TIROMAR-714355 format. One record per atom (N, C-alpha, C): residue in three letters; chain; x, y, z. Coordinates in nm, 4 decimals. Atoms other than C-alpha are relative to their C-alpha. Layout:
% TIROMAR-714355
NODE type mol     east    north       up
NODE  ALA   A        X        Y        Z
...
% end
This chain:
% TIROMAR-714355
NODE type mol     east    north       up
NODE  MET   A   0.0368   0.0227   0.1387
NODE  MET   A  15.3917  25.2549  -0.4905
NODE  MET   A  -0.1010  -0.1144  -0.0059
NODE  GLU   A   0.1052   0.0991   0.0191
NODE  GLU   A  15.0824  25.0632  -0.5907
NODE  GLU   A   0.0461  -0.1025  -0.1039
NODE  SER   A  -0.0484   0.1041   0.0907
NODE  SER   A  15.1654  24.7276  -0.7550
NODE  SER   A  -0.1138  -0.0943  -0.0392
NODE  HIS   A   0.1024   0.0916   0.0522
NODE  HIS   A  14.9440  24.5084  -0.9754
NODE  HIS   A   0.0667  -0.1075  -0.0859
NODE  ARG   A  -0.0445   0.1076   0.0899
NODE  ARG   A  15.0035  24.1727  -1.1401
NODE  ARG   A  -0.1009  -0.0075  -0.1138
NODE  VAL   A   0.0852   0.0051   0.1183
NODE  VAL   A  14.8677  24.1562  -1.4937
NODE  VAL   A   0.0305  -0.1289  -0.0736
NODE  GLN   A  -0.0203   0.1264   0.0714
NODE  GLN   A  14.8193  23.8150  -1.6506
NODE  GLN   A  -0.0494   0.0149  -0.1429
NODE  ILE   A   0.0405  -0.0022   0.1406
NODE  ILE   A  14.8163  23.7961  -2.0283
NODE  ILE   A   0.0016  -0.1435  -0.0525
NODE  THR   A   0.0111   0.1356   0.0541
NODE  THR   A  14.7215  23.4909  -2.2318
NODE  THR   A   0.0600  -0.0103  -0.1394
NODE  THR   A  -0.0641  -0.0018   0.1306
NODE  THR   A  14.9024  23.5925  -2.5500
NODE  THR   A   0.1505   0.0152   0.0198
NODE  GLU   A  -0.1459  -0.0120  -0.0074
NODE  GLU   A  15.2735  23.6143  -2.6323
NODE  GLU   A   0.0412   0.1381   0.0507
NODE  TYR   A  -0.0306  -0.1369  -0.0410
NODE  TYR   A  15.2705  23.9919  -2.5803
NODE  TYR   A  -0.1257   0.0858  -0.0069
NODE  ILE   A   0.1052  -0.1001   0.0111
NODE  ILE   A  15.0500  24.2995  -2.5413
NODE  ILE   A   0.0707   0.1328  -0.0254
NODE  GLU   A  -0.0612  -0.1298   0.0262
NODE  GLU   A  15.1253  24.6451  -2.6781
NODE  GLU   A  -0.0172   0.0902   0.1215
NODE  LEU   A  -0.0003  -0.0864  -0.1175
NODE  LEU   A  15.2061  24.9088  -2.4180
NODE  LEU   A  -0.1281   0.0816   0.0122
NODE  GLN   A   0.1212  -0.0815  -0.0097
NODE  GLN   A  14.9125  25.1356  -2.5041
NODE  GLN   A  -0.1223  -0.0858   0.0309
NODE  ALA   A   0.1119   0.0897  -0.0289
NODE  ALA   A  14.6728  24.8390  -2.4959
NODE  ALA   A   0.0016  -0.0432   0.1469
NODE  LEU   A  -0.0124   0.0360  -0.1410
NODE  LEU   A  14.8062  24.7407  -2.1525
NODE  LEU   A  -0.0540   0.1109   0.0898
NODE  LEU   A   0.0480  -0.1126  -0.0806
NODE  LEU   A  14.7385  25.0882  -2.0149
NODE  LEU   A  -0.1517   0.0136  -0.0079
NODE  LYS   A   0.1465  -0.0050   0.0141
NODE  LYS   A  14.3844  25.0815  -2.1540
NODE  LYS   A  -0.0640  -0.1181   0.0726
NODE  PHE   A   0.0523   0.1214  -0.0620
NODE  PHE   A  14.3249  24.7238  -2.0331
NODE  PHE   A  -0.0051   0.0135   0.1523
NODE  GLU   A  -0.0071  -0.0168  -0.1453
NODE  GLU   A  14.4273  24.8178  -1.6780
NODE  GLU   A  -0.0777   0.1210   0.0497
NODE  GLY   A   0.0795  -0.1147  -0.0397
NODE  GLY   A  14.2123  25.1318  -1.6798
NODE  GLY   A   0.0816   0.1225   0.0386
NODE  ILE   A  -0.0863  -0.1138  -0.0315
NODE  ILE   A  14.5082  25.3659  -1.6401
NODE  ILE   A  -0.0247   0.1132  -0.0988
NODE  ALA   A   0.0327  -0.0983   0.1039
NODE  ALA   A  14.4258  25.5410  -1.9677
NODE  ALA   A  -0.1361  -0.0391  -0.0578
NODE  PRO   A   0.1345   0.0342   0.0484
NODE  PRO   A  14.0591  25.5596  -2.0719
NODE  PRO   A  -0.0093  -0.0168  -0.1518
NODE  THR   A   0.0031   0.0088   0.1467
NODE  THR   A  14.1380  25.5983  -2.4450
NODE  THR   A   0.1410  -0.0191  -0.0537
NODE  GLY   A  -0.1297   0.0130   0.0650
NODE  GLY   A  14.4170  25.5311  -2.6897
NODE  GLY   A   0.0742   0.1325  -0.0043
NODE  GLY   A  -0.0612  -0.1330   0.0022
NODE  GLY   A  14.4783  25.9055  -2.7154
NODE  GLY   A   0.0609   0.0364   0.1340
NODE  ALA   A  -0.0512  -0.0272  -0.1350
NODE  ALA   A  14.5204  25.9344  -2.3397
NODE  ALA   A   0.1244  -0.0849   0.0277
NODE  ALA   A  -0.1162   0.0876  -0.0168
NODE  ALA   A  14.7597  25.6376  -2.3422
NODE  ALA   A   0.1195   0.0558  -0.0764
NODE  LYS   A  -0.1063  -0.0575   0.0826
NODE  LYS   A  14.9615  25.7973  -2.6233
NODE  LYS   A   0.0625   0.1206   0.0695
NODE  GLU   A  -0.0474  -0.1203  -0.0684
NODE  GLU   A  14.9875  26.1248  -2.4314
NODE  GLU   A   0.0844  -0.0349   0.1228
NODE  LEU   A  -0.0708   0.0436  -0.1200
NODE  LEU   A  15.0957  25.9499  -2.1115
NODE  LEU   A   0.1368  -0.0578  -0.0356
NODE  ILE   A  -0.1246   0.0654   0.0422
NODE  ILE   A  15.3599  25.7430  -2.2918
NODE  ILE   A   0.0979   0.1011  -0.0577
NODE  GLN   A  -0.0898  -0.0931   0.0668
NODE  GLN   A  15.5010  26.0220  -2.5072
NODE  GLN   A   0.0480   0.1133   0.0904
NODE  SER   A  -0.0442  -0.1035  -0.0933
NODE  SER   A  15.5273  26.2589  -2.2101
NODE  SER   A   0.1154  -0.0490   0.0884
NODE  GLY   A  -0.1128   0.0542  -0.0753
NODE  GLY   A  15.7935  26.0275  -2.0625
NODE  GLY   A  -0.0339  -0.0475   0.1398
NODE  GLN   A   0.0423   0.0422  -0.1337
NODE  GLN   A  15.5900  25.9176  -1.7603
NODE  GLN   A  -0.0034  -0.1510   0.0182
NODE  VAL   A   0.0077   0.1456  -0.0062
NODE  VAL   A  15.6115  25.5456  -1.8416
NODE  VAL   A   0.1398  -0.0596  -0.0127
NODE  THR   A  -0.1270   0.0711   0.0113
NODE  THR   A  15.9104  25.3222  -1.7749
NODE  THR   A  -0.0276  -0.1484  -0.0201
NODE  LEU   A   0.0070   0.1446   0.0244
NODE  LEU   A  15.9641  24.9662  -1.8944
NODE  LEU   A   0.1309  -0.0599   0.0493
NODE  ASN   A  -0.1178   0.0625  -0.0596
NODE  ASN   A  16.2037  24.7587  -1.6855
NODE  ASN   A   0.1043   0.1033   0.0416
NODE  GLY   A  -0.0887  -0.1013  -0.0531
NODE  GLY   A  16.3496  25.0760  -1.5353
NODE  GLY   A   0.0470   0.1064  -0.0973
NODE  GLU   A  -0.0414  -0.0985   0.1001
NODE  GLU   A  16.4026  25.2690  -1.8612
NODE  GLU   A  -0.1216   0.0697  -0.0590
NODE  THR   A   0.1099  -0.0759   0.0587
NODE  THR   A  16.1812  25.5452  -2.0006
NODE  THR   A  -0.0347  -0.0574  -0.1366
NODE  CYS   A   0.0475   0.0560   0.1269
NODE  CYS   A  15.9701  25.4128  -2.2883
NODE  CYS   A  -0.0993   0.0970  -0.0617
NODE  THR   A   0.0909  -0.0919   0.0698
NODE  THR   A  15.8057  25.6438  -2.5439
NODE  THR   A  -0.0621  -0.0649  -0.1224
NODE  GLN   A   0.0576   0.0725   0.1133
NODE  GLN   A  15.6993  25.3747  -2.7922
NODE  GLN   A  -0.1318  -0.0635   0.0424
NODE  ARG   A   0.1298   0.0511  -0.0454
NODE  ARG   A  15.3270  25.3151  -2.7521
NODE  ARG   A  -0.0306  -0.1400  -0.0538
NODE  GLY   A   0.0209   0.1333   0.0556
NODE  GLY   A  15.3390  25.0021  -2.9709
NODE  GLY   A   0.0990  -0.1033   0.0506
NODE  ARG   A  -0.1027   0.0899  -0.0545
NODE  ARG   A  15.6209  24.8463  -2.7669
NODE  ARG   A  -0.0649  -0.1280   0.0521
NODE  LYS   A   0.0549   0.1293  -0.0414
NODE  LYS   A  15.5610  24.4762  -2.7059
NODE  LYS   A   0.0396  -0.0289   0.1446
NODE  ILE   A  -0.0212   0.0319  -0.1406
NODE  ILE   A  15.5217  24.3926  -2.3386
NODE  ILE   A  -0.0244  -0.1493   0.0170
NODE  ARG   A   0.0064   0.1459  -0.0140
NODE  ARG   A  15.5893  24.0291  -2.2518
NODE  ARG   A   0.0025  -0.0389   0.1482
NODE  PRO   A  -0.0072   0.0449  -0.1395
NODE  PRO   A  15.5597  23.8215  -1.9335
NODE  PRO   A   0.1408   0.0204   0.0564
NODE  GLY   A  -0.1279  -0.0288  -0.0641
NODE  GLY   A  15.8361  23.9208  -1.6916
NODE  GLY   A   0.0346   0.1477  -0.0040
NODE  ASP   A  -0.0246  -0.1437   0.0090
NODE  ASP   A  15.8285  24.2891  -1.7917
NODE  ASP   A  -0.0695   0.0733   0.1145
NODE  VAL   A   0.0575  -0.0848  -0.1046
NODE  VAL   A  15.7611  24.5598  -1.5323
NODE  VAL   A  -0.0174   0.1399  -0.0572
NODE  VAL   A   0.0330  -0.1326   0.0516
NODE  VAL   A  15.5870  24.8808  -1.6382
NODE  VAL   A  -0.0369   0.0884   0.1187
NODE  CYS   A   0.0312  -0.0957  -0.1066
NODE  CYS   A  15.5810  25.1832  -1.4029
NODE  CYS   A  -0.0581   0.1258  -0.0632
NODE  ILE   A   0.0659  -0.1202   0.0500
NODE  ILE   A  15.3531  25.4813  -1.4559
NODE  ILE   A   0.0168   0.1098   0.1034
NODE  ALA   A  -0.0213  -0.1205  -0.0821
NODE  ALA   A  15.4594  25.8177  -1.3106
NODE  ALA   A   0.0547  -0.0315   0.1391
NODE  GLY   A  -0.0575   0.0362  -0.1289
NODE  GLY   A  15.6441  25.6396  -1.0291
NODE  GLY   A  -0.1021  -0.0358   0.1058
NODE  GLN   A   0.1058   0.0261  -0.0972
NODE  GLN   A  15.3093  25.5596  -0.8665
NODE  GLN   A  -0.0640  -0.1376  -0.0148
NODE  ILE   A   0.0654   0.1280   0.0258
NODE  ILE   A  15.1714  25.2459  -1.0304
NODE  ILE   A   0.0991  -0.0919  -0.0695
NODE  GLU   A  -0.0892   0.0983   0.0591
NODE  GLU   A  15.3719  24.9331  -1.1084
NODE  GLU   A  -0.0845  -0.1174  -0.0508
NODE  LEU   A   0.0693   0.1132   0.0600
NODE  LEU   A  15.2368  24.6679  -1.3451
NODE  LEU   A   0.1017  -0.1090  -0.0291
NODE  VAL   A  -0.0882   0.1143   0.0211
NODE  VAL   A  15.4092  24.3287  -1.3328
NODE  VAL   A  -0.0755  -0.0962  -0.0897
NODE  VAL   A   0.0679   0.0851   0.0973
NODE  VAL   A  15.3184  24.1247  -1.6398
NODE  VAL   A   0.0437  -0.1449   0.0200
NODE  VAL   A  -0.0267   0.1432  -0.0180
NODE  VAL   A  15.2892  23.7498  -1.5880
NODE  VAL   A  -0.0701  -0.0803  -0.1058
% end
């Protein structure tokens, strides 16, 4: 599994914005589709809320292939 550390300078970032920021989803629509299809987990649990707030310490996995560790 490919792992990346993502540093944010704000209190949180929305899940769909994180996927766009990291280049995993080229558009908001693509991010929405990826999230709602159940391919994204947050801290080990499936997450289908594209506006979910991601904070430092959270781990987001995409399709079991890419892991984003937010710091």
